[in-house]
C-alpha positions in Angstrom: -33.6 46.2 -44.4 -31.6 43.8 -42.2 -29.9 45.0 -39.1 -26.3 43.7 -38.3 -25.3 43.6 -34.7 -21.6 43.0 -33.9 -20.5 41.2 -30.7 -17.2 41.3 -28.9 -16.5 37.7 -28.0 -13.4 38.7 -26.0 -15.1 41.2 -23.8 -18.0 38.8 -23.1 -15.5 36.1 -22.2 -13.7 38.5 -19.8 -17.0 39.4 -18.1 -17.8 35.7 -17.5 -14.4 34.6 -16.5 -12.7 37.8 -15.2 -9.0 37.5 -14.4 -9.4 34.1 -12.8 -6.8 31.5 -13.9 -7.3 27.7 -13.6 -3.9 26.0 -13.9 -3.5 22.4 -15.0 -0.5 20.1 -14.7 0.7 16.6 -14.0 1.9 15.0 -10.7 5.4 14.4 -11.8 7.5 14.7 -14.9 5.3 14.0 -18.0 5.4 10.4 -19.1 6.1 11.6 -22.7 9.1 13.6 -21.6 12.3 12.3 -23.2 14.6 13.8 -20.6 13.9 12.8 -17.0 15.3 15.9 -15.2 13.1 18.5 -13.5 14.2 21.1 -16.1 13.1 18.8 -18.9 9.8 18.2 -17.1 9.1 21.9 -16.7 9.9 22.7 -20.4 7.7 19.7 -21.5 4.8 20.9 -19.4 5.0 24.3 -21.0 5.2 22.8 -24.5 2.1 20.8 -23.8 0.3 24.1 -23.0 0.0 23.2 -19.3 1.1 25.6 -16.6 1.6 23.6 -13.3 3.8 20.8 -12.2 3.6 18.8 -9.0 7.0 17.4 -8.0 6.8 14.1 -6.3 9.3 13.7 -3.4 8.5 10.0 -3.2 11.9 9.0 -1.7 12.6 10.6 1.6 15.8 8.7 2.4 18.8 10.7 3.5 22.5 9.9 4.1 25.3 11.7 5.8 29.0 12.4 5.1 31.7 14.7 6.2 32.8 17.6 3.9 35.9 17.3 1.8 38.6 20.0 1.8 37.1 21.9 -1.1 33.7 22.0 0.6 34.8 23.6 3.9 34.2 27.3 3.8 31.5 27.2 1.0 27.7 27.4 1.3 25.4 24.4 1.3 23.9 25.6 -2.0 27.4 25.6 -3.6 28.2 21.9 -2.9 28.4 20.1 -6.3 29.0 16.6 -5.0 25.5 15.2 -4.5 22.2 16.8 -3.5 23.1 18.2 0.0 20.0 19.7 1.6 21.3 20.6 5.1 24.1 20.1 7.6 24.3 18.9 11.1 26.3 21.0 13.6 26.6 20.1 17.3 23.5 17.9 17.1 21.4 20.6 15.4 20.2 20.6 11.8 20.8 23.7 9.8 18.6 24.1 6.7 19.7 27.6 5.5 21.2 27.0 2.0 23.4 30.1 2.6 25.0 28.4 5.7 28.8 28.1 5.4 30.2 24.6 6.0 32.7 24.1 8.8 35.2 21.2 9.0 33.3 19.3 11.8 29.9 19.6 10.2 28.0 16.6 8.8 26.5 17.0 5.4 23.0 15.6 4.9 22.2 14.6 1.3 19.5 12.8 -0.6 20.8 10.0 -2.8 18.1 10.5 -5.4 17.7 14.3 -5.3 15.3 16.3 -7.4 18.4 17.8 -9.2 22.1 16.9 -9.2 22.9 19.5 -6.6 20.9 22.0 -4.5 22.2 25.1 -6.3 20.5 24.1 -9.5 17.1 24.6 -7.9 17.4 28.4 -8.2 18.1 28.3 -11.9 15.2 25.8 -12.5 12.9 28.0 -10.4 13.7 30.9 -12.7 13.0 28.8 -15.8 9.6 27.8 -14.3 8.7 31.5 -13.7 9.8 32.4 -17.2 7.6 29.7 -18.7 4.7 30.4 -16.3 4.7 27.0 -14.7 3.7 26.9 -11.1 5.6 24.5 -8.9 4.3 22.4 -6.0 6.0 19.6 -4.2 4.4 16.6 -2.5 6.2 15.1 0.5 6.8 11.3 0.8 3.4 9.6 0.9 3.9 7.6 4.1 3.8 10.2 6.9 3.3 9.6 10.6 3.1 12.8 12.7 0.9 11.2 15.3 2.9 8.4 17.0 5.7 10.6 18.3 8.4 8.0 17.7 11.6 8.0 15.6 9.5 7.8 12.4 7.6 10.9 13.4 10.9 12.9 13.8 12.0 11.6 10.3 8.6 12.7 8.8 8.9 16.2 10.3 12.4 16.5 8.9 11.1 15.4 5.5 8.5 18.2 5.5 11.2 20.7 6.5 13.4 19.5 3.7 10.5 19.7 1.2 9.9 23.3 2.4 13.6 24.2 1.9 13.6 22.7 -1.6 10.3 24.4 -2.7 11.5 27.7 -1.3 14.6 27.5 -3.5 12.4 26.7 -6.5 10.2 29.7 -5.6 7.3 27.2 -5.7 3.7 27.8 -4.5 3.0 25.1 -2.0 4.3 22.0 -0.1 1.6 19.3 0.0 1.6 16.6 2.7 -0.6 14.1 4.5 0.0 13.9 8.3 -0.5 10.4 9.7 -2.5 7.3 10.3 -4.4 5.6 13.1 -2.3 2.5 14.0 -4.4 1.2 17.0 -1.2 1.4 19.1 -1.9 4.9 20.2 -5.4 6.2 21.0 -7.0 8.1 18.2 -7.4 11.3 20.3 -3.7 11.2 21.2 -2.8 10.9 17.5 -5.0 13.9 16.7 -3.4 15.9 19.5 0.2 14.9 18.5 -0.5 15.8 14.9 -1.7 19.3 15.9 1.3 19.9 18.2 3.8 18.7 15.6 2.2 20.8 12.8 2.3 23.8 15.0 6.0 23.2 15.7 6.7 22.9 11.9 4.9 26.2 11.3 7.0 27.9 14.0 10.1 26.7 12.1 8.5 27.8 8.8 8.1 31.4 10.1 11.6 31.5 11.7 13.1 30.4 8.4 11.0 32.8 6.3 9.7 30.0 4.0 7.6 31.6 1.3 5.6 28.6 -0.1 2.4 27.6 1.8 2.1 24.3 3.7 -0.9 22.4 2.4 -2.6 19.6 4.3 -4.2 17.1 1.9 -7.5 15.3 2.2 -6.6 11.6 2.4 -8.3 8.6 0.9 -8.6 6.1 3.7 -10.7 6.1 6.9 -7.6 4.9 8.9 -5.6 8.0 7.9 -6.0 11.4 9.4 -7.3 13.8 6.8 -11.1 14.1 6.3 -12.2 17.4 5.0 -13.5 18.3 8.4 -10.3 17.4 10.1 -8.2 19.4 7.6 -10.4 22.5 8.0 -10.4 22.2 11.9 -6.6 22.0 11.8 -6.5 25.1 9.5 -8.7 26.9 12.1 -6.4 26.0 14.9 -3.0 26.6 13.3 -2.0 29.8 11.5 -0.3 29.5 8.1 -1.5 26.1 6.8 -4.0 25.7 3.9 -6.3 22.8 2.8 -5.6 20.8 -0.3 -8.6 19.2 -2.0 -7.7 15.8 -3.3 -11.0 15.0 -5.1 -10.5 11.3 -5.6 -9.6 10.9 -1.9 -12.7 12.8 -0.8 -14.8 10.9 -3.2 -13.5 7.6 -1.8 -13.9 8.7 1.9 -17.6 9.7 1.2 -18.4 6.6 -0.8 -18.9 8.4 -4.1 -20.1 11.7 -2.7 -19.0 13.9 -5.6 -21.6 13.6 -8.4 -23.3 16.9 -9.2 -21.6 20.3 -9.7 -23.2 21.4 -6.5 -21.2 18.7 -4.6 -18.0 20.2 -5.9 -19.2 23.8 -5.4 -19.9 23.1 -1.8 -16.3 22.0 -1.2 -14.8 24.9 -3.1 -16.9 27.3 -1.0 -15.7 25.7 2.2 -12.0 25.7 1.5 -11.7 29.0 -0.4 -11.6 31.3 2.8 -8.5 29.3 4.0 -6.5 29.3 0.8 -5.0 32.8 0.7 -5.2 33.1 -3.0 -5.2 30.0 -5.2 -7.0 26.7 -4.2 -4.7 23.7 -4.7 -6.5 20.6 -5.9 -5.7 17.1 -7.2 -7.9 15.1 -9.6 -8.0 11.6 -11.1 -10.4 8.7 -11.6 -10.7 6.4 -8.6 -11.9 3.0 -7.5 -13.0 2.7 -3.9 -14.9 0.5 -1.5 -16.2 1.0 2.1 -15.0 4.6 2.2 -11.4 3.7 1.2 -9.5 4.4 -2.1 -8.4 1.2 -3.8 -6.5 2.7 -6.7 -6.4 5.7 -9.0 -7.5 5.3 -12.6 -7.6 7.4 -15.8 -10.3 10.1 -15.5 -12.6 8.6 -18.1 -12.9 5.4 -15.9 -14.9 5.2 -12.7 -17.8 7.4 -11.5 -15.8 10.5 -10.5 -16.3 12.8 -13.5 -14.5 16.1 -14.2 -17.3 17.9 -16.0 -19.3 18.7 -12.8 -16.1 20.2 -11.3 -15.6 22.3 -14.5 -19.2 23.5 -14.1 -18.6 24.4 -10.4 -15.4 26.2 -11.3 -17.3 28.3 -13.9 -19.9 29.2 -11.3 -17.5 29.9 -8.4 -14.7 31.4 -10.5 -11.8 30.8 -8.1 -8.1 30.9 -8.8 -7.1 27.3 -8.7 -4.5 24.7 -9.6 -5.6 21.2 -10.6 -2.9 18.5 -10.6 -3.5 15.3 -12.4 -2.6 12.3 -10.3 -4.1 9.9 -12.9 -1.9 7.1 -14.3 -2.1 9.0 -17.6 -0.6 12.1 -15.9 -0.2 14.8 -18.6 -2.7 13.2 -20.9 -5.5 13.7 -18.3 -4.2 17.1 -17.4 -4.7 18.2 -21.0 -8.1 16.4 -21.1 -9.2 18.4 -18.0 -8.0 21.7 -19.6 -10.0 20.9 -22.8 -13.1 20.0 -20.8 -12.8 23.2 -18.8 -12.4 25.3 -22.0 -15.4 23.6 -23.5 -17.6 24.4 -20.5 -16.4 28.0 -20.6 -17.1 28.2 -24.4 -20.6 27.0 -23.9 -21.2 29.6 -21.2 -19.9 32.3 -23.5 -22.0 31.1 -26.4 -25.1 31.1 -24.2 -24.3 34.6 -23.0 -23.8 35.8 -26.6 -27.1 34.3 -27.6 -28.9 36.0 -24.8 -27.2 39.3 -25.5 -28.1 39.1 -29.2 -31.8 38.4 -28.3 -31.9 41.4 -26.0 -30.3 43.7 -28.5 -32.5 42.5 -31.4 -35.6 43.0 -29.2 -34.4 46.6 -28.4 -33.8 47.3 -32.1 -37.2 46.0 -33.1 -38.9 48.4 -30.6 -37.1 51.5 -32.1 
């Protein structure tokens, strides 16, 4: 007489994975998205069965103008003419979207804003929450918080504006790099200036009750501040910032140091204590030489593979977001999700097989 043993796939899966969620999404509006607005991008991400979107604030340029008669007496967030992000009053910048505009104020606006006007961000944030799409925002890529010149002031202001925008979207994190070594200022002075400027930003962050985290990204060039060690040292010294693992950048800086799942696991273990919940990461294929990134590539090209990371995620079981910065954007975000699910399924199948063996052995002994 044969013995039939039933197995609960769902419960075994839950034991292996728990309540941990790995989110995947593109760095920017999906290439396949017919509409090019942020709202279209969020809906497209959801329809592709992805659940994260990294907004790219690639243009940090701003302009100023005086308010018209209809704008005097209303809040910044209610201005409909252009993407007004803050106002200038008596030489001081006011970032509070609830601030009421006065006649002598100067309105600061972005010519290519993320939406048509600031007030739309709240509605779009609600849509993202409803569709379970986590929002992050990346500041302009060229940042210099180390030289302490006019450009430094502009970069600090860009980070503040990114924070205000992400806060209105109810996003998760603002991601930024911090500066480069120019040779015009001693490296140790640049390090010191960066630390002081980030500390000042975080004071403003707390004063303005900004909810999203400030994430400092591992960078892909030796001449740019942002090795893993530098990022973690900064997180140790300044309260409130978190590390962002850009895997192709770290792979480039270490001349191909990410090969086995243990290599990825070591990084995840190092950054997890700092992350206050979810670990924010970026992934793509990459070409590099002499410790410097040359260019990002589709994930299937190059020697940086996603499978070992998927294995490490299964072992470590963190809550994490993985943003695809590959030229293929959403295609590679979906590819990573599929690879991750495949690795999980193999783990579950192996666990089921071992459980079946154990139960059949126990039955045979009865």
